[in-house]
VEXLO-218429 format. One record per residue (C-alpha): x, y, z. Coordinates in pm, 1 decimal, decimal comma, always signed. Example, Ala and Ser with C-alpha at 12.3 -4.5 7.8 and 13.67 -1.06 7.14 Angstrom:
<nulums>
nulum x +1230,0; y -450,0; z +780,0
nulum x +1367,0; y -106,0; z +714,0
</nulums>
This chain:
<nulums>
nulum x +7679,7; y -2801,8; z -13104,4
nulum x +7379,7; y -2569,0; z -13211,3
nulum x +7021,2; y -2738,7; z -13268,3
nulum x +6955,3; y -2905,7; z -13607,9
nulum x +6606,3; y -3015,2; z -13733,2
nulum x +6526,7; y -3269,6; z -13987,2
nulum x +6221,1; y -3340,6; z -14156,0
nulum x +6119,0; y -3589,7; z -14412,9
nulum x +5788,5; y -3705,9; z -14551,7
nulum x +5807,7; y -4034,1; z -14320,9
nulum x +5971,8; y -4073,5; z -14010,8
nulum x +5977,6; y -4453,0; z -13802,1
nulum x +6098,3; y -4430,0; z -13456,9
nulum x +6202,4; y -4783,7; z -13516,9
nulum x +6004,5; y -4949,4; z -13195,1
nulum x +5698,8; y -5078,4; z -13391,0
nulum x +5442,8; y -5039,2; z -13666,4
nulum x +5406,3; y -4667,4; z -13657,4
nulum x +5469,0; y -4445,2; z -13961,2
nulum x +5464,5; y -4044,4; z -13870,9
nulum x +5396,8; y -3865,8; z -14176,0
nulum x +5613,1; y -3515,8; z -14227,4
nulum x +5830,8; y -3652,8; z -13912,6
nulum x +6072,3; y -3414,9; z -13758,7
nulum x +6353,2; y -3473,1; z -13547,0
nulum x +6562,8; y -3241,4; z -13355,5
nulum x +6934,2; y -3289,5; z -13259,3
nulum x +7152,0; y -3125,8; z -13004,3
nulum x +7500,4; y -3165,4; z -12848,0
nulum x +7475,2; y -3555,9; z -12972,0
nulum x +7112,0; y -3600,4; z -12871,3
nulum x +6766,1; y -3656,0; z -12955,2
nulum x +6587,3; y -3351,0; z -12780,2
nulum x +6241,5; y -3375,8; z -12988,7
nulum x +6056,0; y -3595,3; z -13206,9
nulum x +5726,9; y -3488,4; z -13371,7
nulum x +5515,7; y -3354,8; z -13710,8
nulum x +5693,4; y -3120,9; z -13948,1
nulum x +5349,8; y -2934,7; z -13958,1
nulum x +5382,1; y -2730,6; z -13626,1
nulum x +5543,4; y -2484,9; z -13789,0
nulum x +5876,5; y -2546,4; z -13615,5
nulum x +6077,3; y -2590,7; z -13908,5
nulum x +6218,3; y -2221,9; z -14017,7
nulum x +6562,6; y -2175,6; z -13894,4
nulum x +6900,5; y -2198,4; z -14144,9
nulum x +6973,2; y -2520,4; z -13942,2
nulum x +6720,6; y -2720,3; z -14080,9
nulum x +6753,0; y -3001,0; z -14303,4
nulum x +6443,9; y -3098,0; z -14562,6
nulum x +6502,6; y -3449,3; z -14657,9
nulum x +6201,5; y -3425,0; z -14893,2
nulum x +6048,0; y -3775,9; z -14990,0
nulum x +6241,4; y -3973,7; z -14775,6
nulum x +6200,3; y -4201,7; z -14480,2
nulum x +6368,9; y -4051,2; z -14139,0
nulum x +6475,3; y -4352,2; z -13931,5
nulum x +6715,2; y -4451,0; z -13675,1
nulum x +7075,1; y -4565,8; z -13729,4
nulum x +7109,0; y -4920,1; z -13825,3
nulum x +7251,3; y -5192,1; z -13546,2
nulum x +7441,4; y -5464,0; z -13656,0
nulum x +7485,3; y -5741,9; z -13362,3
nulum x +7737,1; y -5932,2; z -13536,3
nulum x +8037,1; y -5849,4; z -13758,8
nulum x +8398,8; y -5946,2; z -13774,0
nulum x +8547,1; y -5625,4; z -13910,9
nulum x +8892,2; y -5814,8; z -13912,3
nulum x +8776,2; y -6062,1; z -14192,1
nulum x +8810,7; y -5941,2; z -14580,5
nulum x +8508,4; y -6116,6; z -14713,3
nulum x +8711,0; y -6284,0; z -14914,8
nulum x +8729,5; y -6645,4; z -14987,8
nulum x +8844,8; y -6798,2; z -14658,9
nulum x +8853,0; y -6522,7; z -14459,1
nulum x +8925,5; y -6693,8; z -14149,5
nulum x +9236,3; y -6830,0; z -14227,0
nulum x +9346,4; y -6525,4; z -14486,1
nulum x +9371,4; y -6306,3; z -14169,8
nulum x +9629,7; y -6515,4; z -13967,1
nulum x +9845,2; y -6495,6; z -14275,8
nulum x +9861,6; y -6096,3; z -14241,6
nulum x +10233,3; y -6062,6; z -14044,1
nulum x +10137,6; y -5693,4; z -13996,4
nulum x +9845,6; y -5583,2; z -13703,0
nulum x +9908,1; y -5239,9; z -13802,7
nulum x +9807,2; y -5311,2; z -14175,9
nulum x +9515,9; y -5531,3; z -14028,2
nulum x +9377,3; y -5268,9; z -13823,6
nulum x +9450,0; y -4991,2; z -14092,3
nulum x +9215,2; y -5260,5; z -14292,8
nulum x +8947,9; y -5264,2; z -14015,2
nulum x +8935,6; y -4868,3; z -14009,9
nulum x +8846,7; y -4885,1; z -14411,0
nulum x +8549,0; y -5132,0; z -14375,3
nulum x +8398,6; y -4948,4; z -14017,3
nulum x +8408,8; y -4626,7; z -14277,1
nulum x +8212,8; y -4820,0; z -14472,9
nulum x +7951,0; y -4961,2; z -14266,0
nulum x +7885,6; y -4590,2; z -14138,5
nulum x +7821,9; y -4439,6; z -14464,1
nulum x +7579,3; y -4746,6; z -14529,5
nulum x +7389,6; y -4622,7; z -14230,0
nulum x +7496,7; y -4878,6; z -13948,4
nulum x +7594,3; y -4630,3; z -13640,7
nulum x +7575,8; y -4922,5; z -13427,9
nulum x +7773,5; y -5278,4; z -13449,0
nulum x +7915,6; y -5565,9; z -13207,7
nulum x +8239,5; y -5709,2; z -13317,0
nulum x +8221,2; y -6073,8; z -13215,1
nulum x +8622,2; y -6183,9; z -13293,9
nulum x +8927,2; y -6034,4; z -13426,7
nulum x +9273,9; y -6158,3; z -13404,5
nulum x +9487,8; y -5979,1; z -13157,3
nulum x +9173,8; y -5830,4; z -13003,3
nulum x +9226,2; y -5565,6; z -13268,1
nulum x +8871,1; y -5444,6; z -13263,5
nulum x +8919,0; y -5303,2; z -12921,7
nulum x +9175,9; y -5033,5; z -13024,9
nulum x +8998,0; y -4938,6; z -13315,9
nulum x +8668,2; y -4895,8; z -13122,9
nulum x +8859,7; y -4680,4; z -12895,3
nulum x +9016,2; y -4462,3; z -13167,6
nulum x +8625,2; y -4452,6; z -13324,7
nulum x +8490,8; y -4314,5; z -12993,5
nulum x +8772,7; y -4067,5; z -12949,2
nulum x +8700,5; y -3941,5; z -13337,1
nulum x +9045,3; y -4049,8; z -13469,3
nulum x +8892,8; y -4300,8; z -13711,4
nulum x +8521,2; y -4271,2; z -13876,4
nulum x +8308,0; y -4530,5; z -13810,4
nulum x +8006,8; y -4667,1; z -13625,5
nulum x +8006,6; y -4693,1; z -13230,0
nulum x +8171,8; y -5061,0; z -13195,8
nulum x +8091,5; y -5250,6; z -12914,3
nulum x +8414,1; y -5517,6; z -12932,0
nulum x +8419,2; y -5856,8; z -12781,5
nulum x +8811,3; y -5846,9; z -12874,8
nulum x +8905,3; y -6234,4; z -12918,1
nulum x +8613,3; y -6496,6; z -12879,7
nulum x +8685,8; y -6781,5; z -12667,9
nulum x +8683,5; y -7142,8; z -12821,8
nulum x +8812,9; y -7441,2; z -12722,5
nulum x +9177,1; y -7557,5; z -12864,6
nulum x +9105,3; y -7587,6; z -13237,2
nulum x +8764,2; y -7505,7; z -13209,2
nulum x +8556,0; y -7336,0; z -13420,2
nulum x +8702,6; y -6979,5; z -13579,4
nulum x +9017,1; y -7046,2; z -13309,0
nulum x +9200,1; y -6756,9; z -13552,1
nulum x +9005,0; y -6499,5; z -13436,4
nulum x +8970,5; y -6642,0; z -13086,9
nulum x +9159,0; y -6734,8; z -12747,1
nulum x +9189,5; y -7073,3; z -12721,7
nulum x +9092,1; y -7255,6; z -12345,8
nulum x +9046,7; y -7585,8; z -12236,3
nulum x +8861,6; y -7655,2; z -11875,6
nulum x +8659,9; y -7367,6; z -11667,0
nulum x +8946,9; y -7191,4; z -11530,7
nulum x +9116,7; y -7183,2; z -11860,9
nulum x +8805,1; y -7011,3; z -12032,3
nulum x +8740,8; y -6762,4; z -11674,1
nulum x +9130,9; y -6644,5; z -11769,2
nulum x +9047,7; y -6602,3; z -12100,6
nulum x +8753,2; y -6418,2; z -12050,4
nulum x +8908,7; y -6186,9; z -11785,8
nulum x +9197,9; y -6124,7; z -12040,3
nulum x +8970,0; y -5962,7; z -12278,7
nulum x +8803,7; y -5749,1; z -12015,7
nulum x +9163,0; y -5640,0; z -11941,2
nulum x +9210,3; y -5546,9; z -12316,5
nulum x +8895,9; y -5353,4; z -12288,1
nulum x +8667,8; y -5585,4; z -12435,1
nulum x +8255,6; y -5446,8; z -12392,4
nulum x +8126,9; y -5771,2; z -12519,4
nulum x +8222,7; y -6205,9; z -12492,5
nulum x +8168,7; y -6398,2; z -12741,1
nulum x +8158,3; y -6823,0; z -12649,1
nulum x +8174,5; y -7056,8; z -12901,9
nulum x +7913,3; y -7323,1; z -12817,2
nulum x +7956,0; y -7548,6; z -13167,2
nulum x +8136,1; y -7632,2; z -13474,7
nulum x +8060,1; y -7373,2; z -13773,2
nulum x +8046,8; y -7340,0; z -14154,6
nulum x +8399,1; y -7260,4; z -14158,7
nulum x +8536,9; y -7524,2; z -14002,9
nulum x +8750,3; y -7797,7; z -14236,6
nulum x +8643,9; y -8098,9; z -14015,2
nulum x +8395,3; y -8035,8; z -13685,5
nulum x +8027,4; y -8057,3; z -13810,5
nulum x +7813,1; y -7755,8; z -13755,3
nulum x +7619,9; y -7985,6; z -13492,1
nulum x +7916,5; y -8086,7; z -13272,7
nulum x +7935,0; y -7927,6; z -12965,1
nulum x +8258,8; y -7782,4; z -12841,4
nulum x +8293,3; y -7531,9; z -12515,9
nulum x +8122,6; y -7788,4; z -12268,4
nulum x +7860,9; y -7698,7; z -12009,1
nulum x +8104,2; y -7644,7; z -11713,7
nulum x +8321,3; y -7408,5; z -11958,2
nulum x +8013,6; y -7205,4; z -12117,6
nulum x +7865,7; y -7149,0; z -11741,3
nulum x +8233,8; y -7024,1; z -11624,0
nulum x +8263,7; y -6799,5; z -11918,2
nulum x +7898,3; y -6667,3; z -11872,7
nulum x +7943,5; y -6605,4; z -11514,5
nulum x +8265,1; y -6407,4; z -11544,4
nulum x +8130,4; y -6181,2; z -11807,8
nulum x +7794,2; y -6144,6; z -11643,5
nulum x +8010,3; y -6034,2; z -11323,3
nulum x +8196,0; y -5722,5; z -11524,7
nulum x +7831,5; y -5661,8; z -11657,5
nulum x +7898,0; y -5769,0; z -12004,9
nulum x +7648,8; y -5915,3; z -12264,7
nulum x +7776,1; y -6257,6; z -12367,3
nulum x +7692,0; y -6374,9; z -12748,4
nulum x +7699,0; y -6776,5; z -12796,3
nulum x +7804,3; y -6947,2; z -13149,4
nulum x +7527,3; y -7205,0; z -13165,2
nulum x +7363,2; y -7374,5; z -13434,5
nulum x +7153,4; y -7687,3; z -13335,3
nulum x +6928,3; y -7743,6; z -13039,2
nulum x +7192,0; y -7908,1; z -12813,0
nulum x +7442,4; y -7623,1; z -12845,8
nulum x +7197,9; y -7367,9; z -12778,5
nulum x +7030,1; y -7505,7; z -12482,0
nulum x +7371,9; y -7568,3; z -12359,4
nulum x +7436,9; y -7202,6; z -12406,8
nulum x +7088,1; y -7094,6; z -12256,8
nulum x +7184,9; y -7332,0; z -11939,9
nulum x +7514,8; y -7124,5; z -11889,8
nulum x +7306,6; y -6792,2; z -11892,2
nulum x +7423,6; y -6666,6; z -12282,3
nulum x +7245,9; y -6339,1; z -12385,2
nulum x +7209,4; y -6396,1; z -12755,3
nulum x +7248,8; y -6685,8; z -12952,4
nulum x +7456,8; y -6640,8; z -13280,1
nulum x +7311,5; y -6814,7; z -13562,0
nulum x +7086,3; y -7078,7; z -13439,6
nulum x +6986,6; y -7213,5; z -13786,9
nulum x +6855,9; y -7554,6; z -13698,0
nulum x +6673,0; y -7365,2; z -13394,0
nulum x +6346,8; y -7586,8; z -13307,8
nulum x +6031,9; y -7490,4; z -13180,7
nulum x +6071,4; y -7569,6; z -12798,6
nulum x +6411,9; y -7404,0; z -12796,8
nulum x +6249,1; y -7088,6; z -12978,2
nulum x +5960,4; y -7120,4; z -12701,7
nulum x +6226,1; y -7120,0; z -12438,1
nulum x +6416,7; y -6801,8; z -12587,6
nulum x +6082,7; y -6640,3; z -12596,2
nulum x +5986,1; y -6669,3; z -12265,7
nulum x +6358,1; y -6610,7; z -12151,1
nulum x +6392,1; y -6290,5; z -12335,4
nulum x +6700,6; y -6432,0; z -12489,0
nulum x +6753,8; y -6291,1; z -12868,5
nulum x +6812,8; y -6455,5; z -13172,4
nulum x +7065,8; y -6334,3; z -13417,7
nulum x +7006,9; y -6584,6; z -13670,7
nulum x +7256,8; y -6375,7; z -13943,1
nulum x +7078,9; y -6512,9; z -14258,0
nulum x +7232,0; y -6311,2; z -14504,1
nulum x +7559,5; y -6469,0; z -14437,4
nulum x +7472,6; y -6854,5; z -14550,0
nulum x +7274,1; y -6698,8; z -14850,0
nulum x +7583,3; y -6508,5; z -14955,6
nulum x +7835,5; y -6770,9; z -14929,1
nulum x +7611,1; y -6986,7; z -15090,9
nulum x +7559,3; y -6773,1; z -15372,3
nulum x +7894,6; y -6642,0; z -15419,8
nulum x +8132,0; y -6940,3; z -15349,2
nulum x +8191,5; y -7057,8; z -15712,5
nulum x +8302,8; y -6674,7; z -15812,4
nulum x +8519,1; y -6639,1; z -15485,5
nulum x +8666,9; y -6953,4; z -15504,6
nulum x +8548,1; y -7070,4; z -15163,2
nulum x +8637,2; y -7454,5; z -15063,9
nulum x +8373,8; y -7690,8; z -15136,9
nulum x +8309,5; y -7782,0; z -14777,2
nulum x +8187,1; y -7443,6; z -14691,7
nulum x +7975,0; y -7415,9; z -14993,4
nulum x +7806,6; y -7752,5; z -14896,1
nulum x +7723,5; y -7616,1; z -14524,5
nulum x +7634,9; y -7310,4; z -14635,5
nulum x +7372,5; y -7437,1; z -14856,9
nulum x +7232,0; y -7645,6; z -14617,2
nulum x +7215,9; y -7357,6; z -14367,9
nulum x +7056,7; y -7121,3; z -14573,0
nulum x +6778,2; y -7348,1; z -14622,1
nulum x +6763,4; y -7440,6; z -14250,8
nulum x +6789,6; y -7053,7; z -14101,3
nulum x +6507,9; y -6971,9; z -14305,6
nulum x +6238,2; y -7183,7; z -14121,7
nulum x +6390,6; y -7106,4; z -13801,3
nulum x +6322,3; y -6724,6; z -13852,0
nulum x +6001,2; y -6811,3; z -13977,3
nulum x +5897,9; y -6985,7; z -13664,9
nulum x +6056,9; y -6749,4; z -13440,8
nulum x +5891,7; y -6458,4; z -13587,1
nulum x +5540,0; y -6683,7; z -13510,9
nulum x +5642,9; y -6771,2; z -13190,5
nulum x +5776,8; y -6404,4; z -13083,2
nulum x +6094,2; y -6531,1; z -13013,2
nulum x +6307,0; y -6191,7; z -12979,1
nulum x +6513,4; y -6150,2; z -13324,8
nulum x +6808,3; y -5890,8; z -13354,3
nulum x +6959,8; y -5796,0; z -13675,8
nulum x +7329,5; y -5931,0; z -13731,5
nulum x +7499,8; y -5964,4; z -14084,0
nulum x +7852,9; y -6179,4; z -13969,9
nulum x +7969,0; y -5927,2; z -14222,7
nulum x +8376,1; y -6011,5; z -14330,0
nulum x +8270,6; y -6360,4; z -14376,2
nulum x +8290,8; y -6519,2; z -14733,3
nulum x +8145,5; y -6286,6; z -14982,3
nulum x +7952,7; y -6103,2; z -14690,2
nulum x +8086,4; y -5735,5; z -14728,9
nulum x +8073,3; y -5493,0; z -14469,9
nulum x +7755,5; y -5249,2; z -14462,1
nulum x +7502,9; y -5469,8; z -14603,8
nulum x +7260,0; y -5522,9; z -14318,6
nulum x +6958,3; y -5373,6; z -14528,2
nulum x +7030,2; y -5714,1; z -14705,7
nulum x +6924,9; y -5891,1; z -14354,2
nulum x +6612,9; y -5677,1; z -14331,7
nulum x +6502,3; y -5792,3; z -14688,4
nulum x +6545,0; y -6169,4; z -14599,5
nulum x +6366,4; y -6091,4; z -14253,5
nulum x +6060,1; y -5967,9; z -14492,7
nulum x +6102,9; y -6277,6; z -14715,1
nulum x +6024,0; y -6506,2; z -14406,7
nulum x +5711,2; y -6333,9; z -14250,9
nulum x +5816,8; y -5991,7; z -14108,2
nulum x +5648,0; y -5672,2; z -14222,7
nulum x +5906,6; y -5380,3; z -14359,4
nulum x +5863,8; y -5224,1; z -14034,0
nulum x +5940,8; y -5511,4; z -13802,1
nulum x +6227,5; y -5593,6; z -13998,0
nulum x +6352,6; y -5243,8; z -13933,3
nulum x +6298,3; y -5268,1; z -13555,5
nulum x +6477,0; y -5595,4; z -13539,5
nulum x +6778,6; y -5405,9; z -13719,1
nulum x +6729,9; y -5101,4; z -13491,3
nulum x +6610,0; y -5132,6; z -13135,4
nulum x +6570,5; y -5505,2; z -13099,6
nulum x +6944,2; y -5507,7; z -13193,2
nulum x +7037,1; y -5246,7; z -12958,4
nulum x +6851,6; y -5377,3; z -12698,3
nulum x +6985,1; y -5728,6; z -12740,3
nulum x +7333,6; y -5601,9; z -12723,0
nulum x +7294,6; y -5391,7; z -12405,4
nulum x +7259,4; y -5034,1; z -12539,1
nulum x +6869,1; y -5047,6; z -12601,8
nulum x +6863,4; y -4728,3; z -12306,6
nulum x +7067,7; y -4525,5; z -12536,1
nulum x +7078,2; y -4605,1; z -12914,4
nulum x +6846,6; y -4781,9; z -13159,3
nulum x +6512,0; y -4573,6; z -13166,6
nulum x +6411,3; y -4231,0; z -13220,7
nulum x +6354,5; y -4126,7; z -12866,3
nulum x +6417,4; y -3832,9; z -12665,8
nulum x +6734,5; y -3822,8; z -12490,3
nulum x +6893,2; y -4082,4; z -12671,1
nulum x +7226,7; y -4085,3; z -12941,9
nulum x +7147,8; y -3882,4; z -13227,7
nulum x +7173,4; y -4161,4; z -13436,5
nulum x +6987,3; y -4106,2; z -13769,3
nulum x +6952,8; y -4258,1; z -14085,9
nulum x +6754,0; y -4117,4; z -14396,6
nulum x +6676,0; y -4318,2; z -14681,7
nulum x +6509,4; y -4264,2; z -15030,8
nulum x +6119,8; y -4368,8; z -15064,0
nulum x +5883,4; y -4519,3; z -14790,9
nulum x +6081,4; y -4802,2; z -14587,5
nulum x +5735,8; y -4921,7; z -14501,7
nulum x +5605,3; y -5045,5; z -14784,7
nulum x +5921,0; y -5120,1; z -14948,2
nulum x +6233,7; y -5265,8; z -14748,6
nulum x +6454,5; y -5232,6; z -15045,0
nulum x +6454,6; y -4835,3; z -14972,4
nulum x +6671,8; y -4913,0; z -14671,5
nulum x +6949,6; y -4975,7; z -14900,3
nulum x +6916,0; y -4606,7; z -15102,2
nulum x +7114,2; y -4413,1; z -14842,0
nulum x +7070,5; y -4040,5; z -14843,2
nulum x +7172,8; y -3931,0; z -14492,3
nulum x +7379,9; y -4085,3; z -14221,1
nulum x +7416,3; y -3895,3; z -13846,4
nulum x +7590,8; y -4020,4; z -13591,4
nulum x +7590,3; y -3831,7; z -13259,9
nulum x +7441,5; y -3543,7; z -13411,1
nulum x +7707,3; y -3533,9; z -13678,6
nulum x +7610,6; y -3579,3; z -14055,6
nulum x +7826,4; y -3826,0; z -14239,6
nulum x +7818,5; y -3797,8; z -14606,8
nulum x +7689,7; y -4176,6; z -14804,8
</nulums>
């Protein structure tokens, strides 16, 4: 593939607080080969793309998605009613395409019926389907009747959990998801109810780590979060009631919080229009308020945070990670910190920090151009002009 150079009024590398004026990125054979200044006089060939008054930044990385869910009123139940896995995976492919066109070039899928996210991820890698690079967990692992059991392998006892993890690895999983507590979608179980036991979590984490996979633990309250941390989980999903001692523990251990703030925000806001059950709306409203406080504290303390949308959940359309970035700024993050959380931080959290998530020489040529200066207005992140994945442009 010939080299192609992109230039823009502003360049944000996804690593911190720096904004480069008149930035330049050259890509070749799917990799970034140069990051520099357009004032050097190199912009001359017919392959150059002048993006004008745009910001050029890394493709977004969404650390928590569910391609199998349809963003309907009860997606966890609706997906179980679809009799045709083929129809389901075709719908998943459509959602993956929407995510890519929104600027998300990498995502981690944390639970799908029949492990359908794994063959979809393979099809994307092979070029058969258009979408972001997907690290698929296949089925999550939950206790019998545990949180989101519709998209999980139900297992009771350390040996059963170990086997469930091995089964997903056999299918080709590139991540593992463990359900440490109840959640918003449970009709009867409480959010503060621990589910998988300490021994079960430890067995699942050990088996995943033995295969070199990152483990995500669904947990809302300090009790469940600490059980997951004791077991060695790498990321805490939601963590909406995170307290300061636990946030400090996560900071010191380098464990990432994936707060998915937009999930509770959108469920609560759209529940009445969608017809989402009352029990979900009540839980989401409580979580919405709690997670803002948790993220505000985590930002102050320095707990690592990674961007995740929980897309596919009730009212949570695929491809809206920019909304999570805006909520992060409302909790005290600067626009550039929010960008880093949704790019390089998320890539590191899911185990791809060495190859994705920032504009650096040698990394994957995943680029996003948005109209305006994103360092001044985080809302610009949603105004997509160009998406490039692996060096290949995609029309937004």
